[in-house]
Wavefront OBJ file of the C-alpha trace (Angstrom):
o trace
v -13.851 -154.324 -40.896
v -12.523 -154.633 -37.363
v -14.517 -152.864 -34.669
v -12.552 -150.145 -32.885
v -12.391 -150.307 -29.077
v -9.923 -149.067 -26.459
v -8.737 -152.328 -24.903
v -9.281 -156.022 -25.570
v -8.638 -158.472 -22.736
v -8.291 -162.074 -23.886
v -9.060 -164.322 -20.939
v -11.109 -163.338 -17.905
v -9.502 -165.306 -15.121
v -8.806 -163.442 -11.871
v -6.178 -161.152 -13.397
v -7.884 -160.597 -16.721
v -11.247 -159.900 -15.121
v -9.622 -157.428 -12.759
v -7.858 -155.561 -15.593
v -10.955 -155.483 -17.772
v -13.261 -154.375 -14.953
v -10.984 -151.632 -13.636
v -10.316 -150.205 -17.094
v -14.045 -150.242 -17.860
v -14.734 -148.421 -14.594
v -12.113 -145.863 -15.634
v -14.223 -145.053 -18.679
v -12.404 -147.030 -21.374
v -14.276 -149.062 -23.978
v -13.252 -152.586 -22.997
v -14.049 -155.925 -24.588
v -13.460 -158.975 -22.403
v -13.259 -162.361 -24.094
v -13.552 -165.676 -22.279
v -14.038 -169.141 -23.715
v -14.726 -170.982 -20.456
v -15.897 -169.430 -17.187
v -15.441 -165.790 -16.219
v -13.325 -165.826 -13.070
v -11.044 -168.530 -14.418
v -9.628 -171.652 -12.833
v -9.326 -170.258 -9.311
v -12.991 -169.931 -8.225
v -14.284 -172.927 -10.152
v -11.591 -175.617 -10.167
v -8.656 -174.543 -8.045
v -8.035 -172.137 -5.151
v -11.535 -171.733 -3.748
v -13.175 -175.174 -4.092
v -9.979 -177.056 -3.300
v -9.500 -175.083 -0.095
v -13.087 -175.948 0.831
v -12.015 -179.576 0.409
v -8.897 -178.960 2.498
v -10.915 -177.263 5.245
v -13.292 -180.223 5.436
v -10.429 -182.733 5.491
v -8.634 -180.772 8.212
v -11.769 -180.823 10.361
v -11.771 -184.611 10.124
v -8.121 -184.699 11.159
v -8.759 -182.416 14.118
v -11.634 -184.617 15.230
v -9.328 -187.627 15.144
v -6.855 -185.769 17.382
v -9.361 -185.376 20.206
v -8.534 -188.658 22.010
v -5.834 -188.048 24.577
v -6.304 -184.282 24.301
v -9.940 -183.471 24.990
v -12.027 -186.596 25.484
v -13.262 -189.002 22.846
v -14.709 -188.664 19.363
v -15.976 -190.791 16.533
v -15.371 -189.299 13.088
v -17.359 -190.497 10.067
v -16.315 -188.805 6.816
v -19.040 -187.851 4.364
v -18.176 -186.219 1.029
v -21.757 -185.131 0.289
v -21.659 -181.820 2.248
v -18.318 -180.968 0.628
v -19.725 -181.503 -2.852
v -22.839 -179.496 -1.975
v -20.813 -176.587 -0.607
v -18.581 -176.453 -3.685
v -21.612 -176.302 -5.943
v -23.683 -173.881 -3.884
v -21.091 -171.504 -2.452
v -18.054 -171.581 -4.739
v -19.113 -172.348 -8.285
v -22.881 -171.797 -8.664
v -22.768 -175.296 -10.166
v -20.125 -174.032 -12.614
v -22.279 -171.186 -13.898
v -20.551 -167.822 -14.358
v -23.625 -165.602 -14.791
v -22.824 -163.665 -11.613
v -19.283 -163.003 -12.811
v -20.416 -161.985 -16.309
v -23.011 -159.620 -14.842
v -20.367 -158.174 -12.521
v -18.097 -157.323 -15.441
v -20.893 -155.958 -17.635
v -22.137 -153.916 -14.666
v -18.789 -152.140 -14.596
v -19.284 -151.039 -18.189
v -17.413 -153.822 -19.980
v -18.566 -155.707 -23.038
v -18.428 -159.475 -22.754
v -17.817 -161.851 -25.651
v -17.941 -165.619 -25.190
v -15.401 -167.428 -27.308
v -11.750 -168.174 -27.973
v -9.852 -164.973 -28.720
v -6.682 -164.950 -30.809
v -4.319 -162.297 -32.044
v -4.458 -161.707 -35.798
v -1.998 -158.828 -35.947
v -0.756 -155.912 -33.845
v -3.661 -154.653 -31.764
v -6.118 -156.977 -33.492
v -8.069 -159.824 -31.901
v -10.499 -162.197 -33.592
v -13.124 -164.248 -31.810
v -15.438 -166.312 -33.958
v -16.493 -164.129 -36.886
v -15.867 -160.905 -34.943
v -12.692 -158.851 -35.052
v -11.668 -156.043 -32.722
v -8.901 -153.490 -33.062
v -7.646 -151.989 -29.814
v -6.638 -148.339 -29.763
v -4.883 -148.586 -26.401
v -3.795 -152.196 -26.361
v -4.434 -155.909 -25.921
v -4.000 -157.833 -22.666
v -3.374 -161.579 -22.804
v -4.643 -163.372 -19.710
v -5.726 -166.838 -20.818
v -3.931 -168.752 -18.068
v -2.993 -172.391 -18.422
v -4.507 -175.831 -18.862
v -3.684 -179.020 -16.967
v -0.567 -180.587 -18.480
v -1.207 -184.260 -19.187
v 1.929 -186.302 -19.906
v 2.021 -188.598 -22.954
v 1.986 -191.793 -20.931
v 1.113 -194.776 -23.160
v -2.457 -195.872 -22.571
v -3.539 -192.763 -20.643
v -5.408 -191.004 -23.425
v -9.006 -192.110 -23.673
v -9.270 -193.334 -20.091
v -11.571 -191.590 -17.587
v -8.705 -190.092 -15.572
v -9.160 -186.957 -13.501
v -7.356 -183.663 -13.550
v -8.003 -181.083 -10.838
v -11.198 -180.140 -12.657
v -12.819 -183.561 -12.421
v -11.574 -184.042 -8.862
v -13.277 -180.844 -7.739
v -16.534 -181.966 -9.362
v -16.499 -185.372 -7.655
v -19.741 -186.278 -5.894
v -18.094 -189.047 -3.868
v -14.600 -189.855 -2.667
v -13.143 -192.881 -4.470
v -12.349 -196.006 -2.485
v -8.833 -195.972 -3.900
v -6.923 -193.283 -5.754
v -3.727 -193.314 -7.785
v -2.227 -189.880 -8.107
v 0.487 -189.042 -10.644
v 2.356 -185.935 -9.514
v 3.768 -185.066 -6.111
v 3.803 -181.297 -6.403
v 1.597 -178.887 -4.465
v -1.633 -179.819 -6.249
v -0.964 -183.529 -6.012
v -0.152 -183.622 -2.308
v -3.155 -181.467 -1.419
v -5.560 -183.795 -3.235
v -3.793 -186.862 -1.849
v -4.276 -185.803 1.753
v -7.849 -184.629 1.221
v -9.081 -187.868 -0.313
v -7.100 -190.003 2.130
v -8.763 -188.234 5.049
v -12.125 -188.997 3.447
v -11.318 -192.697 3.457
v -9.624 -193.314 0.117
v -6.610 -195.579 -0.127
v -4.149 -193.215 -1.844
v -0.903 -193.863 -3.705
v 1.178 -190.889 -4.888
v 3.509 -191.488 -7.841
v 6.295 -188.934 -8.317
v 9.049 -189.215 -10.926
v 11.443 -187.025 -8.941
v 13.183 -188.239 -5.803
v 10.991 -186.308 -3.376
v 7.566 -184.731 -2.945
v 7.063 -180.952 -3.405
v 10.490 -180.872 -5.017
v 10.492 -177.088 -5.573
v 10.452 -176.594 -1.804
v 13.221 -177.043 0.754
v 14.264 -180.685 1.286
v 13.104 -180.332 4.895
v 9.571 -179.662 3.623
v 9.678 -182.744 1.412
v 10.834 -184.891 4.333
v 8.109 -183.455 6.553
v 5.305 -184.217 4.097
v 6.700 -187.721 3.548
v 6.628 -188.389 7.321
v 3.106 -187.042 7.689
v 1.847 -189.037 4.718
v 3.401 -192.223 6.092
v 1.682 -191.613 9.441
v -1.654 -191.080 7.670
v -1.329 -194.245 5.598
v -0.688 -192.564 2.244
v 1.636 -194.598 0.047
v 4.348 -192.603 -1.718
v 6.385 -193.869 -4.671
v 9.149 -191.373 -5.487
v 11.667 -191.820 -8.271
v 8.934 -193.723 -10.072
v 7.997 -192.712 -13.616
v 4.724 -194.065 -14.989
v 5.550 -196.263 -17.999
v 2.001 -197.174 -19.008
v -1.613 -196.773 -17.873
v -4.361 -199.324 -18.321
v -8.079 -199.121 -17.571
v -10.202 -202.249 -17.641
v -13.545 -200.465 -17.451
v -13.609 -200.202 -13.678
v -10.050 -199.907 -12.331
v -6.783 -198.272 -13.314
v -3.364 -199.875 -13.367
v -0.202 -197.784 -13.576
v 2.914 -199.672 -14.594
v 6.024 -198.592 -12.715
v 9.559 -199.877 -12.461
v 9.541 -201.909 -9.285
v 5.891 -202.976 -9.376
v 2.508 -201.964 -10.752
v -0.175 -200.168 -8.709
v -3.946 -200.308 -9.098
v -6.833 -198.133 -7.982
v -10.416 -197.186 -8.704
v -9.550 -193.689 -9.862
v -6.504 -191.966 -11.377
v -5.757 -188.287 -10.844
v -3.103 -186.604 -12.995
v -1.503 -183.558 -11.362
v 1.664 -183.011 -13.361
v 1.647 -179.256 -13.807
v 0.157 -176.727 -16.203
v 0.802 -175.760 -19.817
v 0.308 -172.729 -22.050
v -0.882 -172.815 -25.648
v 0.636 -169.733 -27.240
v 0.025 -171.034 -30.753
v -3.742 -170.977 -30.157
v -3.388 -167.361 -29.031
v -1.885 -166.414 -32.374
v 1.180 -164.779 -30.824
v 3.182 -165.428 -33.991
v 1.040 -162.770 -35.699
v 2.766 -160.140 -33.544
v 6.248 -161.586 -33.805
v 6.302 -163.693 -30.634
v 7.474 -167.304 -30.425
v 4.423 -169.575 -30.451
v 6.514 -172.517 -29.249
v 7.918 -170.704 -26.198
v 7.010 -171.923 -22.686
v 5.804 -168.432 -21.717
v 5.312 -164.908 -23.033
v 8.415 -162.821 -22.388
v 7.456 -159.559 -20.665
v 9.307 -156.620 -19.133
v 8.830 -155.293 -15.612
v 5.627 -153.519 -16.691
v 4.271 -156.765 -18.192
v 4.695 -155.421 -21.716
v 5.159 -158.119 -24.339
v 5.431 -155.623 -27.192
v 3.973 -152.300 -28.371
v 0.389 -152.127 -27.129
v 0.541 -155.699 -25.839
v 0.600 -156.919 -22.243
v 0.486 -160.402 -20.707
v -0.178 -161.467 -17.122
v -0.332 -164.383 -14.753
v 0.441 -167.946 -15.777
v 1.275 -166.920 -19.354
v 4.358 -165.031 -18.197
v 6.002 -167.937 -16.394
v 6.382 -165.848 -13.224
v 4.314 -168.202 -11.091
v 1.012 -169.996 -11.673
v -0.719 -168.348 -8.741
v -3.836 -166.189 -8.500
v -1.940 -163.680 -6.391
v 0.639 -163.236 -9.150
v -2.088 -162.625 -11.737
v -3.764 -160.055 -9.478
v -0.413 -158.384 -8.786
v 0.252 -158.191 -12.522
v -3.228 -156.783 -13.108
v -2.518 -153.741 -10.959
v 0.719 -153.014 -12.822
v -0.961 -153.305 -16.233
v -3.890 -151.083 -15.267
v -1.494 -148.386 -14.082
v 0.574 -148.694 -17.245
v -2.426 -148.402 -19.576
v -3.878 -145.466 -17.619
v -0.506 -143.727 -17.344
v -0.461 -143.849 -13.545
v 2.649 -144.012 -11.407
v 3.604 -147.124 -9.513
v 6.459 -149.571 -9.006
v 7.417 -152.188 -11.592
v 7.117 -155.923 -10.985
v 9.349 -157.230 -8.203
v 9.483 -160.953 -7.466
v 12.029 -160.986 -4.619
v 9.342 -161.790 -2.078
v 7.082 -163.999 -4.180
v 5.066 -166.165 -1.738
v 3.435 -169.543 -2.215
v 1.562 -171.917 0.066
v 0.955 -175.651 -0.186
v -2.262 -176.234 1.744
v -1.486 -179.589 3.232
v -1.635 -180.208 6.975
v 0.930 -179.015 7.953
v 0.816 -176.042 5.601
v 4.022 -175.141 3.798
v 4.449 -171.395 3.304
v 7.460 -170.249 1.290
v 8.718 -166.823 0.261
v 11.691 -165.830 -1.873
v 14.580 -168.162 -2.600
v 15.203 -171.617 -1.229
v 18.689 -172.367 0.058
v 19.542 -174.286 -3.124
v 18.307 -171.473 -5.397
v 20.288 -168.894 -3.429
v 23.493 -170.912 -3.619
v 22.941 -171.520 -7.315
v 22.673 -167.736 -7.758
v 26.121 -167.374 -6.227
v 24.941 -165.837 -2.962
v 26.908 -166.470 0.211
v 24.240 -168.025 2.369
v 23.580 -168.547 6.064
v 20.611 -170.624 7.178
v 18.685 -170.903 10.412
v 16.291 -173.674 11.364
v 13.989 -174.550 14.244
v 11.499 -177.370 14.727
v 8.009 -176.176 15.574
v 7.317 -178.793 18.301
v 10.224 -177.341 20.278
v 8.521 -173.946 20.456
v 6.194 -173.158 23.346
v 3.142 -172.968 21.087
v 4.111 -176.125 19.259
v 4.493 -177.982 22.569
v 1.106 -176.671 23.732
v -0.540 -177.584 20.416
v 0.796 -181.161 20.675
v -1.336 -183.244 18.293
v -0.767 -181.985 14.761
v 2.184 -179.759 15.666
v 4.506 -180.988 12.904
v 6.524 -178.255 11.250
v 9.584 -176.049 11.165
v 10.851 -172.617 10.204
v 13.863 -172.245 7.939
v 15.491 -168.917 7.077
v 17.847 -168.153 4.179
v 20.060 -165.103 4.686
v 22.273 -163.240 2.249
v 25.270 -163.182 4.588
v 26.967 -160.321 2.778
v 23.980 -157.991 3.027
v 22.587 -159.240 6.323
v 19.015 -159.613 5.046
v 16.665 -162.538 4.532
v 16.177 -163.568 0.916
v 14.006 -166.597 1.569
v 12.114 -168.470 4.241
v 9.861 -171.471 4.776
v 7.221 -171.757 7.479
v 5.710 -175.217 7.783
v 3.135 -176.099 10.396
v -0.350 -175.183 11.587
v -1.164 -171.905 9.800
v 2.230 -172.100 8.096
v 1.059 -169.820 5.314
v -0.070 -167.172 7.797
v 3.214 -167.256 9.714
v 5.004 -166.921 6.376
v 3.403 -163.498 5.900
v 5.657 -161.986 8.567
v 8.676 -163.447 6.807
v 7.432 -162.129 3.451
v 7.391 -158.612 4.887
v 10.970 -159.083 6.079
v 12.131 -160.323 2.671
v 10.212 -157.696 0.711
v 11.321 -154.844 2.943
v 14.909 -156.126 3.194
v 14.711 -155.714 6.954
v 18.190 -156.219 8.466
v 18.510 -159.502 10.315
v 19.897 -157.636 13.320
v 16.697 -155.620 13.474
v 14.621 -158.793 13.268
v 16.607 -160.287 16.150
v 15.550 -157.425 18.410
v 11.836 -157.441 17.626
v 9.300 -158.415 20.275
v 7.614 -161.688 19.293
v 4.315 -162.391 21.031
v 4.263 -165.388 23.370
v 3.077 -168.100 22.969
v 2.540 -167.958 19.206
v 3.674 -170.082 16.278
v 5.391 -167.066 14.754
v 7.591 -166.705 17.824
v 9.583 -169.626 16.424
v 11.011 -167.109 13.919
v 13.101 -165.786 16.800
v 14.622 -169.227 17.412
v 15.379 -169.648 13.710
v 17.119 -166.257 13.680
v 19.249 -167.339 16.614
v 20.278 -170.423 14.649
v 21.554 -168.524 11.586
v 25.020 -169.809 10.769
l 1 2 3 4 5 6 7 8 9 10 11 12 13 14 15 16 17 18 19 20 21 22 23 24 25 26 27 28 29 30 31 32 33 34 35 36 37 38 39 40 41 42 43 44 45 46 47 48 49 50 51 52 53 54 55 56 57 58 59 60 61 62 63 64 65 66 67 68 69 70 71 72 73 74 75 76 77 78 79 80 81 82 83 84 85 86 87 88 89 90 91 92 93 94 95 96 97 98 99 100 101 102 103 104 105 106 107 108 109 110 111 112 113 114 115 116 117 118 119 120 121 122 123 124 125 126 127 128 129 130 131 132 133 134 135 136 137 138 139 140 141 142 143 144 145 146 147 148 149 150 151 152 153 154 155 156 157 158 159 160 161 162 163 164 165 166 167 168 169 170 171 172 173 174 175 176 177 178 179 180 181 182 183 184 185 186 187 188 189 190 191 192 193 194 195 196 197 198 199 200 201 202 203 204 205 206 207 208 209 210 211 212 213 214 215 216 217 218 219 220 221 222 223 224 225 226 227 228 229 230 231 232 233 234 235 236 237 238 239 240 241 242 243 244 245 246 247 248 249 250 251 252 253 254 255 256 257 258 259 260 261 262 263 264 265 266 267 268 269 270 271 272 273 274 275 276 277 278 279 280 281 282 283 284 285 286 287 288 289 290 291 292 293 294 295 296 297 298 299 300 301 302 303 304 305 306 307 308 309 310 311 312 313 314 315 316 317 318 319 320 321 322 323 324 325 326 327 328 329 330 331 332 333 334 335 336 337 338 339 340 341 342 343 344 345 346 347 348 349 350 351 352 353 354 355 356 357 358 359 360 361 362 363 364 365 366 367 368 369 370 371 372 373 374 375 376 377 378 379 380 381 382 383 384 385 386 387 388 389 390 391 392 393 394 395 396 397 398 399 400 401 402 403 404 405 406 407 408 409 410 411 412 413 414 415 416 417 418 419 420 421 422 423 424 425 426 427 428 429 430 431 432 433 434 435 436 437 438 439 440 441 442 443 444 445 446 447 448 449 450 451
């Protein structure tokens, strides 16, 4: 017999843990199921530890910018304090006891295992089965997607998980994948002394971003000695016991370590979604604007295909909690969805790119300004690479997208996200007072360039 509870949450990543904890605090009988670590990818293998790595790498870069600006400096990279900090401050050496205790302390019941749907409102985990009176929330996130490159399977390649657990920077690193994750790791390890080669099958890095962002990262990587091979698909991987070789059209490349950063994947079949009439072979769970996937069934975060970001999962969590508790609140709205690539310079993006807007049939005007031409960029000097690009719906006179690249590019993007989300008229933005001398003041110059 299935045990009756109010809500079952399958997957306790950031969004799932938030849903389960808030519903438990509201007095519902909640079972939270997690196979790996409570808290999910973000605190253990992604957002938090990788940004610790980025922070350390950026400090090295800043130290190297001292000559000619503030005296002299000798910078000697050392990965040991980075590895120690990740273990001590971010991951508790990949132990989730604190997170489990946090959830249980809110009144939730924790079950370790792989949960799967076995019918409407029913979830099995191991030899236990639960039936949810109020509903089931799917929040299992995604796994690293590893391409079927001949020879790759069985080699000691890294994904983001192994890279975060590294106790030393490799002497040389081959990196397959030039998206956000790939370029962040590439720059980090290069700044810690690794000889890095990035292999990207598409014709540019960070291809989901504006072409100007791709060109910027390519220039910065060239200046930092990072080799980039775009338009280069890996045909085969070999490992001789100590070094990797990746066969490419136009010449093979070799390195001590191989990192695969080619996206994420869902496994809906393992979740048993076919037992409730959903397509187990689909790339994502189809949900409505309240994250409902069916009667008494919700899905959030990566599973929905709305963006593999912690902030999306947390945003979804709030909507689901309100829906289950019968509280008022707005539905999901992705017009001002932000994302940040934490390279140096940072690339902060919100809303549509120019290409996406044109593809949607929108009459577009764009404005652009280079950050070094701003007062703050000129003052900053070393490390001032960047730009601001605005995408306007010319018929409505509002911004529908923007990119802020540069020092603190993600922070500057926040002002643009407010403008996109609030549909603030461009004419109103033109007549704001922008503090001087700030990086965000360059928004004013980009507005003046709209055409």
